[in-house]
matplotlib code that plots the C-alpha trace (Angstrom):
import matplotlib.pyplot as plt

x = [0.0, 1.5, 0.3, 1.8, 1.4, 2.6, 3.0, 4.4, 3.0, -0.2, -2.4, -5.2, -3.0, -1.5, -5.0, -6.0, -3.1, -3.8, -7.5, -6.6, -3.9, -6.3, -9.0, -6.6, -4.6, -1.4, 1.9, 4.0, 2.8, 4.8, 4.3, 6.0, 6.2, 8.7, 8.8, 8.2, 7.2, 9.1, 5.9, 5.0, 8.5, 8.1, 4.6, 6.0, 8.8, 6.3, 4.1, 7.1, 7.8, 4.2, 3.2, 3.5, 6.7, 4.8, 3.7, 6.3, 6.1, 8.3, 8.6, 10.3, 11.1, 11.2, 12.8, 13.6, 17.0, 17.4, 20.7, 20.5, 18.2, 18.5, 15.5, 14.6, 16.2, 14.7, 16.4, 14.9, 15.7, 14.3, 13.3, 11.4, 11.8, 11.5, 14.6, 15.1, 14.7, 17.6, 18.1, 18.3, 14.7, 13.3, 15.2, 13.9, 12.7, 10.5, 8.9, 5.4, 4.9, 4.0, 7.1, 9.2, 7.7, 8.5, 12.0, 12.6, 11.1, 13.3, 16.5, 16.1, 16.2, 19.4, 20.4, 23.6, 25.7, 25.4, 28.5]
y = [0.0, 3.4, 6.8, 9.6, 13.0, 16.1, 18.2, 17.7, 14.7, 15.2, 13.1, 12.7, 10.9, 8.7, 7.6, 7.0, 4.8, 2.7, 2.3, 1.4, -1.1, -2.7, -3.1, -4.5, -6.6, -5.0, -6.4, -3.4, 0.1, 3.0, 6.8, 9.2, 12.8, 15.7, 16.5, 14.2, 15.6, 14.1, 12.6, 10.8, 9.3, 8.2, 6.8, 4.7, 3.4, 2.5, 0.7, -1.3, -2.3, -3.3, -4.9, -8.5, -9.6, -9.8, -6.1, -3.5, 0.3, 2.6, 6.4, 7.8, 11.4, 12.4, 15.5, 16.6, 18.1, 20.1, 21.5, 24.1, 23.0, 19.3, 17.1, 16.8, 13.9, 12.2, 12.1, 9.5, 9.2, 6.4, 8.1, 5.0, 1.3, -2.0, -2.8, -6.3, -4.8, -5.4, -4.0, -7.5, -8.2, -11.7, -14.8, -16.3, -19.5, -17.5, -15.2, -15.5, -15.9, -12.3, -11.2, -13.4, -11.8, -8.4, -9.4, -10.8, -7.7, -5.2, -7.4, -7.3, -3.4, -1.8, -0.3, 1.7, 1.2, 4.1, 3.1]
z = [0.0, -1.0, 0.2, -1.9, -0.2, -2.3, 0.9, 4.4, 6.2, 8.3, 10.7, 8.2, 5.6, 8.3, 9.3, 5.7, 4.9, 8.0, 7.0, 3.4, 4.5, 7.0, 4.3, 1.8, 4.3, 3.0, 4.2, 3.2, 3.8, 2.3, 2.9, 0.4, 1.2, 0.5, 4.3, 7.3, 10.6, 13.5, 15.1, 11.8, 11.6, 15.2, 14.5, 11.7, 13.9, 16.6, 14.2, 13.1, 16.7, 17.6, 14.3, 13.4, 11.4, 8.1, 8.3, 7.4, 7.4, 5.4, 5.2, 2.1, 1.8, -1.9, -3.2, -6.7, -7.7, -10.9, -12.0, -14.7, -17.5, -16.6, -16.0, -12.3, -10.5, -7.6, -4.2, -2.0, 1.7, 3.8, 7.1, 8.5, 8.0, 9.8, 12.0, 10.3, 6.8, 4.4, 0.9, -0.6, 0.3, 1.2, 0.3, -3.0, -1.3, 1.1, -1.4, -2.7, -6.5, -6.7, -4.8, -7.1, -10.2, -8.9, -8.1, -11.5, -13.2, -11.2, -11.6, -15.3, -15.4, -16.4, -13.0, -12.6, -9.5, -7.2, -5.1]

ax = plt.figure().add_subplot(projection="3d")
ax.plot(x, y, z, "-o")
ax.set_aspect("equal")
plt.show()
């Protein structure tokens, strides 16, 4: 479940994403906003602590950077994530068929190394 908010985070959108996630039985809940208020970062951290292991909350702060006449480039900062989360994601033998399809799709994309 993804909640994209074009302005700073607010209480109303936090409630909305929780309601939507509950109705859809979402396992991963992502809030995207250009600015995260401290209480919303803390709320996502608390939700990660008290939720079952198969429910994960992420907060992504998204900004756009433009240099001269270039196209805007996204800058994404992870401001909240589950403690046990790793960049590699779930192990292939523990993924659902849907998760495996997503992994195969994204692994086939021409990524450039950032490090």
